[in-house]
C-alpha angles and dihedrals in degrees: 000000000000089000091050091051090048092050092048092049089051091049093050093048090049092049093047091046093052092047094052093043090051090051091056102041109028112095114239097017113136134199097239135042139157090296086068092048091258116140108186099190093054090051091049091053092054094045092051088066091070108065127177136110127012143238110237127198127195118184115201129203088244088071092251120125123203115210112192124196098213116189100105097163088066097036087264093298113177112254119195091261091050089056089051091048093049088059090050092051093049089053089051090051091048086062098043098104093176093055122111107163142020135202120199118201141157126239124257099017101303131091109213140304094213124243125011105251092221090065091041093052094050095046093059107142125090088244093055091047093051091047092052090045092054091047096052092040088054092049098044095043088054087048091051091050096054114125088239128102101241131202128187109217103206116199121161110351134346104192134172108329090010090060088047092054091054088062092058089064121084094231135020126207122186135197114232097256098041127104140201120210133171098210097173097113091057088054090054092249141088130238108292103178094069092271099131094052094047093045089057089055090049104044106007131256100280095053090041092055091050092049095048101037093045094041080225119196107230112205118192093269094050092042089052094048096053095046099252094124136032102218144349111237124234096226132059095188112112097231096037093049091050088054090049091052091048091052091047091050096046094067089066098043102050108130140045117326094239091060097044091046093050089049091053092049090047092055093044088054093052091051099045106028133062116258095264094049090044094053092048089052091048088054094051091047091051086057090061097056105025111104090006127134094270093047093048092046092051093048091051092049093049090049090057092051092051094054 
C-alpha cells in the first residue's frame, strides 16, 4: 500500500511538473482556457467594438524589436483593438527565431495611460472585468515568457495598465521627467493585467504594497531608489532616448540568438518553476547549445589564445 501511494505521489508530481513546464516553454500556451470559464473568441468580439490606435512592431537586423504603443491622442491608452493587436504582435514575436531583444515604448514621448475609458465603461459587469483580466493576463504572461530580453522605455507617464505593462518587461529605463503610477485604487479597482504579482517580484511585497495602496507617483529618482528601474537616461528627446535604450540593451544581447534565447528561458524557469523543474529545464536547454556552432567556435578561439 505504501509503495502504491509513493508511486501515485510520484506520478502526480511528474504530471504537475510537465504541465507547469509546458505552460512556461511551449509557444502559444496560455494561462486560461475554457476550463477556467474563459472564452477567448467571445472576448475578442467585444474588444473589436472599440477601435482606435495601433500596436506597431519593427524588427531590426540587430535582433532588437521595437514595439510601439501608438494612440497619442489618448496618451497611448489601450483601445480594445490595441489589446487584440498586442496579442497578434506577441504571437509574431514568439515566431521570430532571429530575435534577441525587445524595446517597448509609447508614441510621442509618453508610455501609456492604461485602458481606454470608453472600453472600460462598456465592459462594466464583474464578468466582463474578469474576462478582460484573463485575456490581458494571458497576453502579458506570453509576452513575459518570450525568449527575448525586454526593456520598457518609459517616457512621459506610465499609468494604470501602462504601469502594469512595464512590469512584464525584464528591465525598465526612464527618462528624467517621466513617472510610473499604479492608479488602480483611485479607480476603485486593483491591477488586473498581472501587475501586482509581477511588481512584488520586482520590488518586494512591502514596497509593492506601499506603491499600490498609496497610488504613489514614482518619479525617476524614486523608481531608481526602490529598484523599479535600472537607469535614468540622459536624454528626453524621443529619438535620442530610443538610441540610448538600444545601446543599453545591446550589452546584454551580444552573441548568437540561440544562446541569448536559451539564457532568457533558463532565467524564466528559475523565476517561475520550483528548483527541480528549473534544473530539468536547464538541462534541456543545455542540450540545445552544447556542441553547437557558437560553442565550437568559442572553444576554438580560446584554444588559439592559450597557445
